[in-house]
C-alpha positions as CSV (number, residue, x, y, z in Angstrom):
1,X,7.7,-4.6,-20.8
2,X,10.1,-2.5,-18.7
3,X,9.3,1.2,-19.0
4,X,12.2,3.5,-18.0
5,X,11.6,7.2,-17.8
6,X,14.6,9.4,-17.3
7,X,14.2,12.7,-15.4
8,X,16.0,15.8,-16.8
9,X,16.0,19.5,-15.7
10,X,17.3,22.1,-18.0
11,X,18.9,19.2,-20.1
12,X,20.6,17.7,-17.0
13,X,19.9,14.0,-16.2
14,X,19.3,13.5,-12.5
15,X,17.2,10.4,-12.1
16,X,14.8,7.7,-13.5
17,X,11.8,5.5,-12.8
18,X,11.5,1.9,-13.9
19,X,8.3,0.0,-13.9
20,X,7.1,-3.3,-15.3
21,X,8.8,-6.6,-16.2
22,X,10.7,-7.4,-19.3
23,X,9.2,-10.9,-19.7
24,X,12.0,-11.9,-22.1
25,X,12.3,-15.2,-20.3
26,X,11.3,-17.0,-17.1
27,X,12.3,-15.4,-13.8
28,X,16.0,-16.1,-13.2
29,X,16.7,-16.5,-16.9
30,X,15.6,-13.1,-18.1
31,X,18.7,-11.4,-19.5
32,X,16.9,-8.1,-20.2
33,X,15.7,-7.9,-16.6
34,X,19.2,-8.9,-15.3
35,X,20.9,-6.2,-17.5
36,X,18.5,-3.4,-16.4
37,X,18.8,-4.5,-12.7
38,X,22.6,-4.6,-12.8
39,X,22.9,-1.2,-14.5
40,X,20.5,0.3,-12.1
41,X,22.4,-0.9,-9.0
42,X,25.7,0.2,-10.7
43,X,24.3,3.8,-11.0
44,X,23.0,3.9,-7.4
45,X,26.2,2.5,-5.9
46,X,28.5,4.7,-8.0
47,X,26.7,7.8,-7.0
48,X,26.6,6.8,-3.3
49,X,30.1,5.3,-2.9
50,X,32.3,6.4,-5.8
51,X,31.0,10.0,-6.0
52,X,30.1,10.3,-2.2
53,X,26.8,11.9,-3.1
54,X,23.3,11.3,-1.8
55,X,20.9,9.5,-4.0
56,X,17.2,9.0,-3.1
57,X,15.8,5.8,-4.3
58,X,12.9,3.5,-3.5
59,X,12.3,-0.1,-4.6
60,X,8.9,-1.7,-4.4
61,X,9.6,-5.2,-3.3
62,X,6.2,-6.5,-4.7
63,X,6.4,-4.9,-8.2
64,X,10.2,-4.3,-8.5
65,X,9.4,-0.7,-9.5
66,X,12.3,1.6,-8.8
67,X,12.6,5.4,-8.6
68,X,16.0,7.1,-8.4
69,X,16.7,10.8,-7.9
70,X,20.2,12.2,-7.6
71,X,19.7,15.9,-7.0
72,X,23.5,16.3,-6.7
73,X,23.6,16.2,-10.5
74,X,21.7,19.5,-10.7
75,X,23.3,22.9,-10.6
76,X,22.9,24.6,-7.2
77,X,22.7,21.3,-5.2
78,X,26.4,20.7,-4.9
79,X,29.4,23.1,-4.9
80,X,31.5,20.6,-6.8
81,X,30.9,21.1,-10.5
82,X,32.9,18.0,-11.4
83,X,30.7,15.8,-9.1
84,X,27.5,17.3,-10.7
85,X,28.9,16.5,-14.2
86,X,30.0,13.0,-13.2
87,X,26.6,12.1,-11.7
88,X,24.6,13.5,-14.6
89,X,27.0,11.8,-17.1
90,X,26.6,8.5,-15.4
91,X,22.8,8.7,-15.6
92,X,23.0,9.8,-19.2
93,X,25.3,6.9,-20.0
94,X,22.7,4.6,-18.6
95,X,20.1,6.2,-20.8
96,X,22.3,5.8,-23.9
97,X,23.1,2.2,-23.0
98,X,19.4,1.4,-22.9
99,X,18.8,3.2,-26.2
100,X,21.4,0.9,-27.7
101,X,19.6,-2.1,-26.2
102,X,16.4,-1.1,-27.9
103,X,17.9,-2.2,-31.2
104,X,17.7,-5.8,-30.1
105,X,15.1,-5.7,-27.3
106,X,12.5,-3.1,-28.3
107,X,9.7,-5.5,-27.5
108,X,10.8,-5.7,-23.9
109,X,12.0,-2.1,-23.2
110,X,10.4,1.4,-23.4
111,X,12.8,4.3,-22.8
112,X,11.7,7.9,-22.4
113,X,12.8,11.3,-21.2
114,X,10.8,13.7,-19.1
115,X,11.9,17.3,-18.7
116,X,10.6,19.0,-15.6
């Protein structure tokens, strides 16, 4: 099962951690893993390139665990409110998409929020 924990501060999404494996199918055929991986990279690339904001992330090559933190989504870390809103909204959209996926793949995904 893939466990994804989204980080929030004062209700603002700013990152997430993914651990585990979906085990929906064999490696290379696992559509749940492929969907999660594709969305994760979309979020990272959009923040870095499209929004020109820094994003801290680490990927464990052995376990495929990923941790992403985009502090530019938090008030006080960027002078551009629109950029903060866009980054947080993108991460929240990822959260909502995963919640939708739970309807069909709840045996393979666990999605949580953690307020700090």
